[in-house]
C-alpha positions in Angstrom: 206.2 13.8 381.2 204.9 16.8 381.2 201.4 15.9 382.7 203.2 14.7 385.5 205.0 17.8 386.0 201.9 20.0 385.7 200.3 17.3 388.4 203.4 18.0 390.7 203.0 21.4 390.4 199.4 21.2 391.4 200.0 19.4 394.1 200.1 20.8 398.2 201.1 19.7 401.4 199.0 18.8 404.0 200.6 18.9 407.2 198.8 16.5 409.8 196.6 17.9 412.8 198.0 15.4 415.5 201.4 14.8 415.9 203.8 12.8 418.4 207.0 12.4 419.2 207.5 8.8 421.0 204.3 6.9 421.4 200.8 7.7 420.8 197.7 5.3 422.0 194.2 5.5 419.7 191.1 3.5 420.8 189.2 2.5 417.9 186.3 0.5 418.4 187.3 -2.4 420.5 191.2 -2.1 419.9 193.7 0.0 421.3 196.3 0.8 418.7 199.4 2.0 419.6 201.8 4.4 417.2 205.8 4.3 418.4 208.7 6.1 417.1 211.3 3.4 418.1 214.2 6.5 417.4 216.7 6.1 414.8 217.0 3.1 413.1 216.7 2.4 409.2 215.9 5.9 408.9 214.9 8.7 411.4 211.2 8.6 410.3 209.8 5.2 410.8 206.6 4.5 413.0 205.5 1.0 414.2 201.7 0.3 414.4 201.0 -2.1 417.1 197.2 -3.2 417.4 197.4 -4.4 420.7 194.0 -6.4 420.9 194.8 -8.1 417.7 198.3 -8.9 418.4 199.7 -7.8 415.5 202.2 -5.2 414.9 202.7 -3.4 411.3 206.5 -2.3 410.7 206.6 -0.3 407.9 210.4 0.1 406.5 211.4 -0.7 410.3 211.2 -4.3 409.0 212.2 -6.1 406.1 211.5 -9.8 406.1 214.0 -12.0 404.5 215.3 -9.5 402.7 218.7 -7.0 402.6 217.1 -3.6 404.8 217.9 -0.7 403.2 220.0 1.5 405.6 220.4 5.1 404.7 223.1 7.2 406.3 221.3 10.0 404.7 218.2 9.9 406.9 220.2 9.4 410.1 220.4 5.5 410.9 221.1 4.1 413.7 222.1 0.3 413.3 222.9 -0.2 417.1 219.5 1.6 418.0 217.6 -0.4 415.1 219.2 -4.0 416.9 218.0 -2.9 420.2 214.4 -2.1 418.9 213.9 -4.8 416.7 214.7 -7.3 420.1 212.2 -5.1 422.0 209.4 -5.3 419.7 210.3 -9.1 419.0 210.2 -9.7 422.9 206.3 -8.7 422.9 205.7 -12.0 421.0 203.1 -10.6 418.3 201.2 -13.1 416.7 201.0 -11.5 413.3 204.0 -8.9 411.8 203.4 -7.0 409.1 206.9 -5.9 407.0 207.5 -3.0 405.1 208.7 -5.6 402.7 207.8 -9.6 402.5 205.4 -11.7 403.8 203.6 -11.8 406.6 206.3 -12.7 409.4 206.4 -13.4 413.2 208.7 -12.8 415.9 211.5 -15.4 414.9 211.5 -13.3 411.4 212.2 -10.0 413.0 215.1 -11.8 415.3 216.8 -12.6 412.3 217.1 -9.3 410.8 218.4 -8.3 414.2 220.8 -10.9 414.0 221.9 -10.1 410.4 222.4 -6.2 411.2 224.3 -7.1 414.3 226.6 -9.7 412.4 226.7 -7.1 409.6 227.9 -4.4 411.9 230.4 -6.6 413.9 232.2 -7.7 410.8 232.7 -4.3 409.6 233.8 -2.7 412.9 236.2 -5.8 412.8 237.6 -4.6 409.6 237.6 -1.0 410.3 240.1 -2.0 413.2 242.4 -3.8 411.0 242.3 0.0 409.0 240.6 -1.7 405.9 239.4 1.0 403.5 235.3 0.8 402.5 236.3 -0.4 399.4 238.0 -3.6 400.8 235.4 -3.8 403.1 232.7 -4.2 400.1 235.1 -6.9 398.8 235.6 -9.0 401.5 232.3 -9.3 403.2 229.7 -11.8 401.7 227.3 -12.6 404.5 226.8 -16.5 403.5 224.2 -16.9 406.5 221.9 -14.4 404.6 222.3 -15.9 401.0 218.8 -16.8 401.6 217.8 -13.0 401.8 216.0 -11.1 398.8 218.2 -8.0 397.4 221.4 -9.2 397.8 222.6 -6.2 395.6 222.0 -4.1 398.6 224.9 -5.1 400.5 227.2 -3.0 399.3 225.1 -0.5 399.9 224.4 -1.6 403.4 228.4 -1.8 404.0 228.8 1.7 403.1 226.4 3.2 405.5 227.4 1.4 408.5 230.7 1.9 407.4 230.0 5.7 407.7 227.6 5.6 410.3 230.7 4.0 412.6 233.6 6.2 411.1 231.8 9.9 410.4 229.5 10.2 413.3 
């Protein structure tokens, strides 16, 4: 609507005063907060926030608990790194994990997402080697072990992103 457009025209971007590339630590009261950029994964711009003294990890879109994750090829997804990084953070055994989507989680839930992405990636690789087209792969892959995940409609989109990641880069 016109009112929203008018408001958008009046919006200006405020750039951060402090930035970091890989990791930054902040001491806030009695807690140590560690912000980590885990490299490209779901996209190229996720930051994970660890509340060290409370043993809590906030993941943003890095983690979709019991949901089909959105894999964004246009935003430089890297599913191979994503799997590695998920397992790295799961190895830290956080008591609570706050996902970008879904209910409060634990490291087992985090590892399940890594297995899902790995399984999907491996199935797509196998079918690419068999010279299947993207459309054939999208029709063939069903992922029944993850039928309990929400957002099942995302599967063809995920397949396309991983297919492009594996064939165009």
